[in-house]
N, C-alpha and C positions, 0 to 999 in steps of 0.2 A: 503494500500499499504505501503510495506517494504522500509527500507533503503537501502538495496541492490538493489532493482528495480531503486529506484532513482539515485542512484550512476551511475548505468549502463546507464540509460537514459541520465544522465547529461555528461558522458565521451562520447559516441558516440555524442551526439549533439555539443562537442567542437571541434569534428572533421569535421564539415561542412565548406568548405571553404568559404572564404569571397567572397561575390557575386553570391553564390547558397543557394538553400533553399531545406529543406526537410519535410516530412510530419509526422504528430504524428504515422500514420500506419506504415511508413517505419521505423521509431526508434524502434516501439514494436515489428515489425518482426526480426529486428536486436538483441534486446535484448532477444528473443526467446518466446515473447508473442504475437503472431500475433493478437490476439482480444481485444488487451488491450490499444487501442489508446487513449480512455478518459484518462486512468491512465497516459499516457504520457504527455498528456495536464495538469493534476493536477499535476503532477512531474515539469513540466516546470514553473508552475505559483509560485511555492517557490523554484526556483534554485538560486544558487549563483549567484554574478554579471560577473563571468567570464565565463559563459555559455551564449552562443548566443541564446537566448530563441526567438529573432525575427526572426530568420531563420527557425523555426520549425513552419510549417502552416498546414492546413487544405489539403487534398488530393486532392481538386478540385481547389488548388491555391488561396484561398480566405483566407485573413488575419482574424485571431481570434481576435487579440488585434489591433484596429484601430491606436494605438500609435506606432505600430512597422513601420509603412508606412515610418515615416522620417529616421529611422535606414537603413531600407533596401535600400532607395534611396541614401543614403549618402555612400552606396556600390555598387552604379551603378544598382541596381535592379530597373526597371519601374514597378510602380504600377499604375493601373487605377480602380477606383471605389473599392477599397480595393481587388482587384483582380491582382496577379501576371502576367505581360505580357510575352510571352516566357515562361510560366511555365515549359513545357515540357524539354526545353533546359536547363534551369537553375537547373532542379531537381537534386539532389544528393541522391543517394540510396545507403544506407551503404553496403547492401548486395553485390552490384555489385562492389562498388569502394574501399571496405576495403580489 
């Protein structure tokens, strides 16, 4: 995975509004690599602190990092059994909203 890809992933992720979530797949599509959701996950694993990695989750609404639950709840997002309640309502799709 190259640095340009990582930077693009991080820049898109910074745009996710507080109280909303996006998915690895949606971010991958937004940066032009629709089949690279796993690479987005890897990029998020090493992201700078100013990138809200806790707002990027699986396309099923499930948290991949259980520790993110507290951060999401602090933003008003309800999480139950590591899954976002009202996921479809809270979903931020960069292709639709940018």
